[in-house]
N, C-alpha and C positions, 0 to 999 in steps of 0.2 A: 173204954175198957182195954184199949190197946196196951199190951205189955203188962197188964195187971192180972190176967188169968192164965192158969196152966192150960195145957192142951186139953186135958179132960174137962176142965171148966168151960173152955171155949166151945167144945163140942156140945156140952149140956146146954149152954146158952143158945147156940145156934139151933138146937133141936126144938127150942121153945119159940123161935121167931116165926111170925106169920109170913115174912118175906125178908130177903137179904139184898142189900146193895153193897158191893165190895169192889175194890180194885182187884187186879189179877194176882191174888195172894192166896195163902192157905185157907183162910175162912171161906172163900168162894168155892173151893173144891169140896170142903166139908159140907157146906150148904147144898151143893149139888148132890153129894152122896146121900144127904138126908131128904132129897126131893123137895126142898124149899123153893118157892118161887124166887128166882135169883136174877139180878142184873149185875153183870161184871163189866167194869170200866177198863178198857184196854188203851194203852198208850204206845210205848215203843215195842211191845211184844205183838206177836201175830196170833189172833184168835183162831185162824185157820190151822195153826200147828199145835197150839196149846190153848185149851179152853175147857172150862168145867163141862163135863159131859152129863147132861140130864135133860129130859124133855121139858123141864120147868125153867131151864136157864136161857137167858138172852144175853147178848153183849152189846155194848155201845162203844163206838170209837169214832174219832175224826180221821178221815182218810187224808193224809198229807203225803207229798212226794217222798219225804225222807223216812217214812215209816213202812215197815217195821225196821228199826235200826238196832234194836235189842240193847241199846246203851242205857245204863243207869243214870249217867250224868249227861244231859243234853248239851251239846256244844252250841246250839242255836237259841231256842226260846221255848222249848216244851210245847210247841204248837199242837202236837198230837194229843196232849192232855188238856191244855187250856182251851182247845177247840171243842171239847166235850162240854155241853151246856147242862145246867140243871134240868132244863126242859127236856132235853134228849133222854136223860136218865129217868125222869118222871114219866115220860110217855112210854118208855120201854117197861117200866115197872107196872104201869096201868095195863099195858097189853098182856104181860105175863100173868097178872092177877086175874084179868078177865078170862084169859084162856084156861087158867087152872083154878077157877073159882070153886070147883068141887073139892079141892084139897082142904079147904077150911070152912067149917060150918058158918062162920060169921060172914063170909063173903057171898054165900049163895043168894042172899036177897039184897045185898048191898048195891047201891048205885055208884058206880065208879066214874 
């Protein structure tokens, strides 16, 4: 859906999501404002300085010596992003869903 929806349509779509996984961009902050369980993937930015603010939000990142560099184009090898594994994201998502199971009726009795 990237680039296909207006801002209003994006907010409407995110409001219907049971959970959101996003990189550090606008949709993550909208999901946080909507109190959706959220996992935000951080690379060259610093989640301690800028991060979606919500009790339902978690972040994942790979700590590397060169981060946070705040560069859009990595002069090395994007190790801060390539070091984030699908399992890291999945485990963070499971944890936030478990912690906020009361937000969604279907999760109350689900085994995660």
